[in-house]
C-alpha positions in Angstrom: 22.0 4.7 3.8 20.4 3.6 0.8 19.0 0.0 1.4 20.7 -2.9 -0.6 17.4 -4.6 -1.8 13.7 -3.3 -0.9 12.7 -6.8 -1.7 13.9 -7.6 1.6 11.4 -5.8 3.4 8.9 -7.4 5.1 6.4 -4.2 4.7 7.2 -4.5 1.0 6.3 -7.9 1.0 3.1 -7.9 2.3 2.6 -4.6 0.1 2.9 -6.7 -2.5 0.5 -9.7 -1.7 -1.8 -6.8 -0.9 -1.5 -5.3 -4.8 -2.0 -8.9 -6.0 -5.2 -9.7 -3.8 -6.7 -6.1 -5.2 -6.1 -7.0 -8.2 -8.3 -10.5 -7.8 -11.3 -8.7 -5.9 -11.5 -5.8 -8.6 -11.7 -8.6 -11.4 -15.3 -9.5 -10.3 -16.4 -5.5 -9.9 -18.8 -4.4 -12.6 -17.6 -3.5 -16.0 -18.7 -0.1 -16.1 -16.0 0.9 -12.8 -12.9 -0.6 -15.2 -11.7 3.2 -15.8 -13.5 4.4 -12.0 -13.0 2.5 -8.7 -11.3 -0.5 -10.2 -8.6 1.7 -11.7 -8.3 3.8 -8.3 -7.9 1.0 -6.2 -5.2 -0.6 -8.4 -3.4 2.8 -8.4 -3.6 3.1 -4.8 -2.0 -0.5 -4.0 0.4 -0.3 -6.7 1.7 3.0 -4.9 2.0 1.7 -1.8 5.0 -1.0 -2.4 6.6 1.2 -5.4 7.1 4.3 -2.8 8.5 1.7 -0.2 11.0 0.6 -3.1 11.8 4.1 -4.3 12.4 5.2 -0.7 14.8 2.5 0.2 16.8 3.2 -2.8 17.2 7.0 -1.3 20.5 8.1 0.1 19.1 9.4 3.2 16.8 8.3 6.3 14.8 11.3 5.7 14.0 10.7 2.3 13.2 7.2 2.9 10.9 8.1 5.6 9.4 10.9 3.2 8.2 7.6 0.6 7.2 5.6 3.5 4.6 8.5 4.3 3.6 8.7 0.6 2.9 4.9 1.0 1.3 5.2 4.4 -1.0 8.2 2.6 -1.8 5.7 -0.7 -2.8 3.2 1.7 -5.4 5.5 3.4 -6.7 6.0 0.2 -7.1 2.2 -0.7 -8.6 1.8 2.7 -11.3 4.2 1.1 -11.9 3.2 -2.1 -12.3 -0.4 0.0 -14.9 0.9 1.7 -16.4 2.5 -0.8 -16.9 -0.8 -2.9 -18.4 -2.3 0.5 -21.2 0.2 0.3 -21.6 -0.2 -3.3 -21.9 -4.0 -2.6 -19.4 -4.9 -5.1 -17.5 -6.7 -2.8 -17.4 -9.0 0.4 -14.0 -9.8 0.7 -12.8 -8.5 4.4 -9.3 -7.0 3.5 -9.1 -5.0 6.5 -6.4 -7.8 8.0 -4.2 -7.0 5.1 -4.4 -3.4 5.1 -4.0 -3.0 9.2 -1.0 -5.5 8.9 0.7 -3.0 6.1 -0.2 -0.2 7.9 1.2 -1.6 11.1 4.4 -2.4 9.3 4.9 0.9 7.8 4.4 2.4 10.8 6.7 0.3 12.8 9.4 1.0 9.8 9.0 4.9 10.1 9.1 4.7 13.7 12.9 2.5 13.8 13.8 4.9 10.8 13.1 7.8 13.4 14.9 6.5 16.5 18.0 8.7 16.9 16.9 11.5 14.8 
């Protein structure tokens, strides 16, 4: 069942856009956060499209769903880290629309793969 090319998945494309945005936003964080929140946010963001890609390469649907679930967990981590960055006044960028879009697309893909189980 492996996908021929994960790059064709809209959710992967949107997740890649989110990674770019997170890197842009975190460039403006305080220097002493480089190994703290900046590193955590970037890792969480990168994990989302990475797990989508890895899951798409798997041989069966259940494995793909598992990796999409991991990507969804990384998205939840990133949401928390974005909230922390707002509370600490490190950023005023509204990342919610992008986070919400990736979440909706992940959920939709998971639902579509579960149909017929």
